[in-house]
DOBAVEX-115558 format. One record per atom (N, C-alpha, C): residue in three letters; x, y, z. Coordinates in steps of 0.2 Angstrom, whole numbers, plus 5000, padded with zeros to 4 digits. Layout:
BEGIN
ALAXYZ/...
END
This chain:
BEGIN
MET517548704918/MET516848684915/MET516648624919/GLY517048594923/GLY516848544928/GLY516348574933/THR516548634935/THR516148664940/THR515348674938/LEU515348704932/LEU514648714929/LEU514348644928/ASN514648594926/ASN514348534925/ASN514048504932/ASN514448514937/ASN514248494944/ASN513648534946/VAL513648604945/VAL513048644946/VAL512448614943/LEU512448604936/LEU511948584933/LEU511648514936/ASN512148464937/ASN511948404940/ASN511548414947/LEU511848454951/LEU511548464958/LEU510848504957/VAL510748554953/VAL510148584952/VAL509648534950/GLU509848484945/GLU509348434942/GLU509148394948/ARG509548384953/ARG509348334959/ARG509048374964/GLY508848444963/GLY508548484968/GLY508948514973/LYS509548514972/LYS510048534977/LYS510148614976/GLN510348644982/GLN510548714981/GLN511348724981/VAL511548764977/VAL512348774976/VAL512548844977/ALA513048854980/ALA513348924981/ALA513948924976/VAL513948974971/VAL514448984966/VAL514749054967/TYR515449054967/TYR515749114967/TYR515849134960/PHE515649194958/PHE515649214951/PHE516249274951/SER516849254949/SER517449294950/SER517349364946/PRO517149364940/PRO517149424937/PRO516749484941/GLN516249464944/GLN515849514948/GLN516049514956/LYS516449464957/LYS516749454964/LYS516149454969/GLU515649404967/GLU515049394971/GLU514849314972/PHE514549294977/PHE514249234978/PHE513549234975/LEU513349184971/LEU512749174969/LEU512449104972/THR511849104974/THR511449044976/THR511049024970/ILE511248964968/ILE510948924962/ILE510548874964/GLN509848874963/GLN509448814965/GLN508848804960/SER508848834955/SER508348824950/SER508648834943/TRP508248814938/TRP508548824931/TRP508548904929/ASP508048944932/ASP508049014931/ASP508749044934/ASP508949014940/ASP509549044943/ASP510149024938/ILE510148964935/ILE510648944930/ILE510648994924/LYS510049014922/LYS509949054916/LYS510249124918/ALA510149144924/ALA510349214927/ALA511149214927/LEU511449154929/LEU512149154930/LEU512449154923/LEU512149114918/LEU512449114911/LEU512349174907/SER511849214909/SER511749274906/SER512349324908/LYS512649314913/LYS513249354915/LYS513849334911/CYS513849284908/CYS514449254904/CYS514449284897/LEU515049284894/LEU515149304888/LEU514949254883/PRO514649274877/PRO514449224872/PRO514949174870/GLU515549194869/GLU516049144868/GLU516149084873/ASN516049104879/ASN516049064885/ASN515449014885/ILE514949034883/ILE514348994882/ILE514448944877/ARG514748964871/ARG514848914866/ARG515348864868/SER515848884872/SER516348844874/SER516048794879/PHE515548814884/PHE515248764888/PHE514848714884/ASP514548744879/ASP514148694875/ASP514548644871/ASN515048664869/ASN515548624865/ASN515848574870/ASN516048594876/ASN516448544880/ASN515948504885/ILE515448524887/ILE514948484892/ILE514248474889/GLY514148494883/GLY513548484880/GLY512948524884/LEU513148594885/LEU512648634889/LEU511948634886/SER511848644880/SER511248644877/SER510848584878/LYS511148524877/LYS510848464878/LYS510548454886/LYS510948484890/LYS510848474897/LYS510248514899/VAL510148574896/VAL509648624898/VAL509048624893/ASP509148584888/ASP508648584882/ASP508048544883/ALA507648554889/ALA507048524890/ALA506548574890/PRO505848564889/PRO505348614888/PRO505348664894/SER505448634900/SER505448674906/SER506048714907/ARG506648694903/ARG507248724905/ARG507648764899/GLN507248774894/GLN507648804888/GLN507948874890/LEU508548884888/LEU508948944888/LEU508948974881/SER508649024880/SER508549054874/SER509249084871/PHE509749094874/PHE510349124872/PHE510849074870/ILE510649014870/ILE511148954868/ILE511148944861/
END
């Protein structure tokens, strides 16, 4: 969860991040909130809930320009 938190922080600062998504064995380039949404859409709902419980995911992305509808 620390990795996801770091990705969120870097995107917030306008940085580009390469993430290896092991379930699909692929690298993803994350540079926007839309990219984060695409990454999270590949995750299981229980993982999303865990991210929210552990790092406050919905608070980090719950701004008018960043809302993720599946949280």
